[in-house]
VMD Tcl script that draws the C-alpha trace (Angstrom):
set ca {
  {5.16 0.51 -8.76}
  {2.56 -2.01 -7.58}
  {-1.10 -1.09 -7.67}
  {-4.51 -2.37 -7.44}
  {-7.66 -1.07 -9.58}
  {-11.00 -1.16 -7.96}
  {-13.86 -1.26 -10.65}
  {-17.27 -2.41 -11.46}
  {-18.99 -3.81 -14.73}
  {-22.37 -4.66 -15.94}
  {-24.20 -1.84 -14.15}
  {-22.60 -2.68 -10.75}
  {-23.43 -6.46 -11.09}
  {-19.83 -7.36 -11.34}
  {-17.10 -6.22 -8.77}
  {-13.45 -6.10 -10.03}
  {-10.00 -5.93 -8.57}
  {-6.99 -6.02 -10.83}
  {-3.56 -5.85 -9.49}
  {-0.02 -5.46 -11.11}
  {2.39 -6.65 -8.42}
  {5.66 -7.22 -10.10}
  {7.72 -4.84 -7.82}
  {6.08 -6.17 -4.61}
  {6.69 -9.85 -5.48}
  {10.23 -9.00 -6.49}
  {11.02 -7.27 -3.22}
  {9.66 -10.41 -1.57}
  {11.88 -12.57 -3.56}
  {15.00 -10.60 -2.72}
  {14.25 -10.46 1.00}
  {13.58 -14.17 1.40}
  {15.88 -15.56 -1.51}
  {13.13 -17.40 -3.10}
  {13.53 -20.18 -5.42}
  {11.55 -19.83 -8.74}
  {8.80 -22.32 -7.45}
  {8.67 -20.39 -4.06}
  {8.56 -17.04 -5.89}
  {5.54 -18.27 -7.98}
  {3.71 -19.58 -4.85}
  {4.31 -16.67 -2.55}
  {3.91 -14.20 -5.23}
  {0.53 -15.56 -5.95}
  {-0.35 -15.48 -2.30}
  {0.84 -11.94 -1.70}
  {-1.12 -10.57 -4.74}
  {-4.19 -12.22 -3.45}
  {-3.82 -10.96 0.12}
  {-3.17 -7.49 -1.30}
  {-6.41 -7.35 -3.30}
  {-8.23 -8.95 -0.19}
  {-6.71 -6.30 1.89}
  {-8.24 -3.34 -0.10}
  {-11.69 -4.81 0.40}
  {-11.47 -4.07 4.16}
  {-13.42 -1.20 5.06}
  {-11.65 0.24 8.20}
  {-8.40 2.05 7.96}
  {-6.72 -0.01 10.72}
  {-8.29 -3.32 9.60}
  {-5.83 -6.20 8.75}
  {-6.21 -9.50 6.95}
  {-3.98 -12.62 7.63}
  {-4.06 -15.56 4.93}
  {-2.27 -18.62 6.07}
  {-2.11 -21.87 3.95}
  {-0.31 -25.11 4.50}
  {-1.17 -28.14 2.06}
  {1.33 -30.50 3.38}
  {3.72 -29.79 0.51}
  {7.39 -29.15 0.74}
  {6.92 -25.31 1.03}
  {5.32 -25.71 4.36}
  {3.55 -22.50 5.75}
  {2.67 -19.58 3.44}
  {1.61 -16.60 5.39}
  {0.63 -13.22 4.21}
  {-0.63 -9.94 6.21}
  {-2.24 -7.03 4.35}
  {-3.61 -3.81 5.48}
  {-6.51 -1.79 3.95}
  {-3.97 0.07 1.68}
  {-3.03 -3.32 0.14}
  {0.34 -3.27 1.79}
  {1.71 -6.80 2.41}
  {4.31 -8.60 4.36}
  {4.70 -12.50 3.95}
  {6.89 -15.45 4.38}
  {7.02 -19.11 3.48}
  {8.62 -21.84 5.65}
  {11.01 -23.17 3.11}
  {11.90 -20.66 0.52}
  {14.56 -22.79 -0.90}
  {12.09 -25.38 -2.30}
  {12.07 -25.87 -6.13}
  {10.26 -28.54 -7.92}
  {10.49 -29.73 -11.64}
  {8.15 -28.17 -13.98}
  {4.59 -29.73 -14.04}
  {3.09 -31.72 -16.92}
  {2.11 -28.40 -18.50}
  {5.57 -26.99 -18.40}
  {4.73 -24.58 -15.65}
  {6.23 -23.82 -12.24}
  {4.54 -26.64 -9.92}
  {2.82 -24.32 -7.41}
  {0.18 -26.94 -6.68}
  {2.90 -29.67 -5.90}
  {4.99 -27.50 -3.78}
  {1.95 -26.14 -1.77}
  {0.02 -29.44 -1.47}
  {-3.50 -30.31 -1.27}
  {-3.93 -31.75 2.25}
  {-4.70 -28.99 4.44}
  {-6.70 -25.66 4.92}
  {-6.56 -22.00 3.58}
  {-7.29 -19.73 6.55}
  {-8.55 -16.06 6.37}
  {-8.40 -14.04 9.65}
  {-9.79 -10.52 9.43}
  {-9.01 -8.19 12.45}
  {-11.74 -5.47 12.23}
  {-11.10 -3.84 15.53}
  {-13.74 -5.75 17.25}
  {-13.43 -8.13 20.28}
  {-13.02 -11.17 18.05}
  {-11.52 -11.35 14.70}
  {-13.53 -12.88 11.84}
  {-12.00 -16.40 10.86}
  {-12.88 -18.29 7.73}
  {-11.41 -21.70 6.68}
  {-11.81 -23.82 3.69}
  {-10.12 -27.08 2.46}
  {-7.46 -26.64 -0.18}
  {-8.69 -28.06 -3.32}
  {-5.81 -27.60 -5.83}
  {-2.87 -25.77 -4.14}
  {-2.66 -23.56 -7.15}
  {-3.76 -20.56 -4.78}
  {-6.14 -18.76 -7.24}
  {-8.62 -21.67 -7.31}
  {-8.39 -21.85 -3.45}
  {-9.06 -18.17 -3.00}
  {-11.96 -18.34 -5.32}
  {-13.39 -21.37 -3.37}
  {-13.13 -19.50 -0.16}
  {-15.07 -16.52 -1.50}
  {-17.70 -18.69 -2.94}
  {-18.29 -21.05 0.15}
  {-17.26 -18.94 3.14}
  {-18.52 -15.44 2.12}
  {-21.05 -16.71 -0.39}
  {-19.79 -14.37 -3.09}
  {-19.51 -16.48 -6.44}
  {-15.88 -15.42 -7.54}
  {-13.19 -15.97 -10.23}
  {-9.61 -15.50 -9.19}
  {-6.66 -15.34 -11.61}
  {-3.13 -15.06 -10.21}
  {0.16 -15.19 -12.24}
  {3.98 -14.78 -11.52}
  {6.49 -15.05 -14.23}
  {9.97 -15.84 -13.23}
  {12.78 -14.63 -15.53}
  {15.82 -16.78 -16.54}
  {17.94 -15.02 -13.90}
  {15.21 -15.94 -11.23}
  {13.98 -12.35 -10.82}
  {10.35 -11.68 -11.02}
  {9.51 -10.45 -14.50}
  {5.92 -10.08 -14.11}
  {3.25 -10.62 -11.33}
  {-0.49 -9.69 -11.04}
  {-3.95 -10.93 -10.31}
  {-7.80 -10.52 -10.91}
  {-10.69 -10.98 -8.80}
  {-13.99 -11.00 -10.38}
  {-17.20 -11.17 -8.09}
  {-20.88 -11.49 -9.01}
  {-22.90 -9.18 -6.92}
  {-26.40 -10.53 -5.41}
  {-29.11 -10.80 -8.14}
  {-26.53 -10.71 -10.97}
  {-27.63 -12.80 -14.21}
  {-26.27 -16.28 -14.24}
  {-25.74 -15.86 -17.83}
  {-23.32 -12.93 -17.28}
  {-21.23 -15.37 -15.12}
  {-20.85 -17.71 -18.00}
  {-19.73 -15.02 -20.38}
  {-17.10 -13.79 -17.95}
  {-15.89 -17.37 -17.33}
  {-15.44 -17.92 -21.10}
  {-13.59 -14.69 -21.56}
  {-11.30 -15.37 -18.74}
  {-10.44 -18.87 -20.22}
  {-9.82 -17.33 -23.65}
  {-7.20 -14.47 -22.70}
  {-3.56 -15.21 -22.50}
  {-2.13 -15.96 -18.90}
  {-2.22 -12.68 -16.69}
  {1.60 -12.96 -16.19}
  {2.29 -13.07 -19.87}
  {-0.07 -9.99 -20.55}
  {1.84 -8.01 -17.86}
  {5.28 -9.20 -19.13}
  {4.04 -7.91 -22.48}
  {3.50 -4.36 -20.76}
  {-0.15 -4.44 -20.46}
  {-1.36 -2.37 -17.54}
  {-4.26 -3.07 -15.15}
  {-6.59 -0.87 -17.27}
  {-5.47 -2.58 -20.47}
  {-6.46 -6.09 -18.88}
  {-9.80 -4.78 -17.54}
  {-10.76 -3.19 -20.97}
  {-9.84 -6.25 -22.59}
  {-12.36 -8.31 -20.69}
  {-15.09 -5.83 -19.90}
  {-14.88 -2.74 -22.37}
  {-18.31 -3.75 -23.68}
  {-19.77 -4.10 -20.23}
  {-20.18 -0.62 -18.80}
  {-16.68 -0.75 -17.18}
  {-16.12 1.85 -14.51}
  {-12.74 2.09 -12.85}
  {-13.06 3.92 -9.61}
  {-9.75 3.83 -7.78}
  {-6.17 3.17 -8.32}
  {-4.41 2.13 -5.05}
  {-0.60 2.21 -5.02}
  {0.82 -0.58 -2.69}
  {4.15 -2.13 -1.65}
  {5.88 -4.90 0.29}
  {6.12 -3.47 3.81}
  {7.05 -4.84 7.23}
  {6.06 -2.77 10.21}
  {8.32 -4.48 12.73}
  {10.57 -2.48 15.01}
  {12.94 -2.77 17.88}
  {10.30 -1.36 20.29}
  {7.67 -4.00 19.08}
  {10.22 -6.89 19.45}
  {11.14 -5.53 22.93}
  {7.42 -5.52 23.95}
  {7.06 -9.12 22.68}
  {10.13 -10.11 25.04}
  {8.67 -8.29 27.98}
  {5.40 -10.13 27.33}
  {7.16 -13.44 28.09}
  {7.19 -12.53 31.83}
  {9.76 -12.10 34.49}
  {10.27 -15.98 34.96}
  {11.12 -16.59 31.31}
  {13.36 -13.40 31.08}
  {15.09 -14.42 34.26}
  {15.92 -17.71 32.69}
  {17.07 -16.10 29.40}
  {19.29 -13.77 31.37}
  {20.93 -16.58 33.29}
  {21.50 -18.89 30.25}
  {22.18 -16.48 27.43}
  {24.92 -13.80 26.76}
  {22.58 -11.89 24.51}
  {19.39 -12.71 22.60}
  {19.04 -12.35 18.95}
  {15.64 -12.37 17.24}
  {14.83 -12.41 13.50}
  {11.64 -10.94 11.92}
  {10.01 -13.67 9.78}
  {8.56 -11.07 7.42}
  {11.72 -9.03 6.55}
  {14.64 -10.97 8.07}
  {15.74 -8.09 10.11}
  {17.80 -9.27 13.25}
  {17.27 -7.43 16.52}
  {20.04 -8.25 19.17}
  {19.40 -7.50 22.90}
  {22.47 -7.54 25.08}
  {22.51 -9.11 28.60}
  {22.38 -5.54 30.31}
  {19.22 -4.80 28.17}
  {17.63 -7.93 29.44}
  {18.41 -7.03 33.01}
  {16.77 -3.63 32.46}
  {13.66 -5.27 31.27}
  {13.41 -7.56 34.24}
  {13.90 -4.54 36.61}
  {11.27 -2.39 34.83}
  {8.54 -5.29 35.08}
}
mol new
graphics top color blue
foreach p $ca { graphics top sphere $p radius 0.5 }
foreach p [lrange $ca 0 end-1] q [lrange $ca 1 end] { graphics top cylinder $p $q radius 0.2 }
display resetview
């Protein structure tokens, strides 16, 4: 079970989100047949999107994260809702790089550093909120923290981790977002930064069986830690045959006529879950007649 904890510390001066997303990331790995490097990259991306999703206030609000640093993985895309459920894909799931100089999966090299991280929030208004920052490291956690600090003016620390097992399954995945609220003591931020640097990697703690509660207590047990909510989340694609049919109809009569004349059938595949939808010639004809 994947879940996110919503908490505060230091009398509300610090806002916290802790996520255990092993099952969610493993589901994505199986759907997209991800290499170890792609699992680490997309897994971190999914974990961040899920935590950012539960920050949304409206039940129908959605958040879309996109990132392309010019590296061999290409585009990373993740869409989350206010329940923390996520769907995602990466352009080149097969890309796998040698370990970096620290002996870790080279996420930064696979993502690249020449591009942008984009955050789009659909809050049910006429225009969505769009934020964009240049990619700094390609390691994803640093880039998400930079987005929060620069685009939303909320000083933040973001830790994301994915541990891939020897059989290339996902052994552990999770994340932590720590945000300083307005008026918080700067000295407090220094203490938290030091503690985050001193603890073992998140993925190691999760692989050892530590829960989200354990990790938060390890960091903030002496800081008036209050855990308010535990939100179960999952990898979930909301595509359907009806939605794909509506997208086809939206192409218009002229394009549908062209497809009817040139194709015996149309086969479309969802980027997020790889489900294939086949529309026979007669069905295309019906769409044209119903326009």
